[in-house]
C-alpha positions, 0 to 999 in steps of 0.5 A: 088461206091456201086452196088445195085442189084434190090433185094436190092434196092427193099428190101431197099425201102421195108423196108422204105416203111413200116417204122412207123417213129415215132415209129422207129426212137425214139426206135433206138435212146433211145436203143442207148442211154440207151445201150451206155451212153457215146453217150448221150453227144452230147444230152446234151441240150435235159433236162433229161437223167438220166435214160432209163425212161427219155430218153424214155419219151424225146420228144426231143430224140423222135423228134431227132430220126423221125429225123434220119429216115428222114435223111436215107431216103435221102440215101434211094431216093439217093443210086447210091449216098450217099457219096454226099448226105450227105457231109454235114451231115458229115462236120456237125457232124464232125466240128462242132456237134465233133461226134464220127463216131463210134457212127455211127454204134452203131446207125445203129446197134441199129437200126437193132435191132429195125427194125428186130424185128419189122419185125419178121420172114420178117427180113430174112438173105437176108433182113439183109444182103441188110440192113445192107449193106445200112446201112454200106455205110451210116455209110461209107458217114456219116463219110467220113470227118473225113478221 
């Protein structure tokens, strides 16, 4: 079980309370698919992903980016039991979708970059530490079924 300080909880809650899901989610997923093109193989049914512009303008990618953030929202609301909160998602990604669990880390890194750019000077070292701790717990929970 992960121990959260009140400062960490406050930082994570604050970040999510100010997020524009329709902006941040699609940007993070697009970045992941462009920078790590092998991740595109999981999105074959999403239509044209032939180049960066096609990915950025793909409405299915945008919608899934929003879905990812709503999934993270569940972790924020259940910070004391993220592993159980993500048990079903871990099984889905492992057994049905066959997603390489390393991709969760890649997407979390892309999300960190997008949020850091959005927050600018507000993305302090303390904010980054709390944010990356949170995402590490989420990535671990999503990868749990693979172990």
